[in-house]
N, C-alpha and C positions, 0 to 999 in steps of 0.2 A: 504494500500500500504506500509506504514511504517513497519508494522509487517512482511510482506513478505520480505522486504529488510533486516530487522533485522535478520531473519533466515539465509539469505545469508551472513550476517555479521559475522557469526561464523567462516568463513574462512578468517582469517586475513592474511596479507602479509607474515608473518613469516612461515605460513604453506602451502603456495601455492606450488603445485607440478609443474613439468615442463609443460609449457603452452600447453594445448589442450582444447579448448572450454572454456577458462577462460579469463577474462579481469580485469584490475585494475580500482578501483574507490576510491574516498575519501569521507568521510562523517563525520557527528557529531554523537557521541554516547551519548544519554541521560542517565545521572547517575540515574535518578529517575524512568524512564519507561523502559530502555533498548532498546528503539527504535532508529533507525538511520534516520537522516534527513539531508537536505542540501547536498544530494548525487550529486557528479559530476564525470562522467565517464572519464577514461583515464587522470587523473589529480592528482597532489599532493596537491591540494587545494580544499576546499569545495565550494559549489555554493554560500554560504553566511556565515558570521561569526557564530561560535557556540555560544550557550547560555552560560552564566557564569556557570562554574563548570562542563560543559560537555567536553568530550574528542574528539580529532580527531582520526579516525581509517581509515586504508586502507584495502580494501576488494578485494576478488576474486568473480566475478559474473559468474554464469554458463550461457553459450550461446551455445547451442548444434549444431546450424546450421553453425557455422563458426569455423575456426581454427586460433590460435594465435602463434606467435613466438616473444620472447623477447630476443634480442641478443646484445652483445657488443664485440668488438675485436680490436686489434691493429695489423697492418701488416707493414712490411718494403716495401720500393719502389721496383718495379720490381716483386712483387708477387701478386697472385690472391687467394681469398678464397671464397668459397661458404658458406654463412652464414645461409641460410634457404631454404627449399624446400617444396612445397605444391603440392599434386596430387588431381585432381578433379575426379569425377565419369567417366569422359571422358578420363582419363589417360593422361591429359595434365599436364605440369609441369611449375612452376614459380620459378625461382631461383634468389637469391640475391647474388651479388658479389661486393666486394670492390677491386678495381683494380687501380694500379698506372701506368698502361700502357693503355692509352685511346684507345678505340676501333677505328680502322681505321688508327692508327699510328703504325709505326714500332719500335720506340724507347720509352723507359720510359720517362715520363715527371715529373714535380714537382707538378702535380695536382692530388688530391684525388677524385675519382669518385665512386659513388654508383649506380649500375645498377640493374634493374629487368628484367629478361629474360623470354620471352615466344616464343618458337619455334625460328624463325629467327629474331624476332622483339625485340628491346631493348628499355627499358624505363629508362632513366637516371634520377635518383631522386636527385642527388646532384653532383656538380662539384666545388671543393674547392681549391683555390690558396694557396700557402705557407703562414703560419702564419694567416690563416683565418679559419672561421668555418661556417657551415650551421646549423641553429637552427630552425627546422620545415620544412615542405614541402610547397613550394610556387608555383612550376611549375615542369612539366615533359617534357623532350625532348624525342620524339619518332622517331626511325629510324631503318632501316634495318641494320643488322650487317655488310653488305658489302657496305653500301651506307649512311654513316653518314651525308654527306653534303646535302642530300635531306630530312633530318628530319624536323619535325615540333615541335613546343613548345606550350604546353597548360598550362594555369594557373590552379592550384588546391590547395585546402587547406588540401588535404590528400587522396582523392579518386583517384584510377586509375581503369578504366573499360575497358574491352575487349568485344565488342558486337559480334553478330553472333550466329550460332547454338551451338557453344561450348563456351559460354561466361563465364567470371569469373570477379571477382572484388577484389581489394586490397584496404584496408584503412590503411593509415599510421597514427597512433595515436601519435606517438612520433618519432622524427628523429633528430639525432645530428651527424654531421660529422666534424672532425677537421683535419687540415693539420698541422702537427707538424714540421714546418720549412723545408718542402720538404724532410724530412728524413723518416717519417712514417705517416700512415693514421690511424685514429681512427674513428670507427663508432658505434653507438648505436641506437636501434630502438625498438618499439613495433608495430608489423604489423599484420593485420587481413586479412585472405583470405576466400573467399566464391566462390563456383562454380556457383553462381547465384547472380547478383548484388543486387536483392531485399532482400536477406538474411542479408545484412549488416544493414538493417533498419527494421528488423522484431522483434525488442525487444518489 
């Protein structure tokens, strides 16, 4: 297993192309054997400390059944920006937007919100008050674009699933949203999309 991982380890972070079927991981590189161990996916740290004399490396791992987007952006209040989009074999789309005008309200507010859109359904990944931040995904608010008051909130550590005949799944491996004093919003994330939820766990 270590030798297979070591082959993948040739793709270091500095040589990663724009994300399509790749994910980030961190491991220890043995100076004597060239093998990689203590691998930890979607992390800047290893699963255990490296042995003395070995180095920490960050890797790109090929995962052909899912797609990835790694993004970061800053926007002023009153603006909206689409950060990523995914199309499944059913030609469905999932879009991420950072917006300082909360859906269902007419006026801009001082809250930064990060949404995931599917058809008329909205999945709010983060809502951040001025001078605050969201570090990681802990819950998702789900509501219709025209009826936010009837939404539901579900706890999650990163996965968002849509069931039915055209199901899809999103895994948020890294999420950070900051509200910079009610003047601008900052968002960064690494997100994985699959047109079948089981593909997220097929490694």
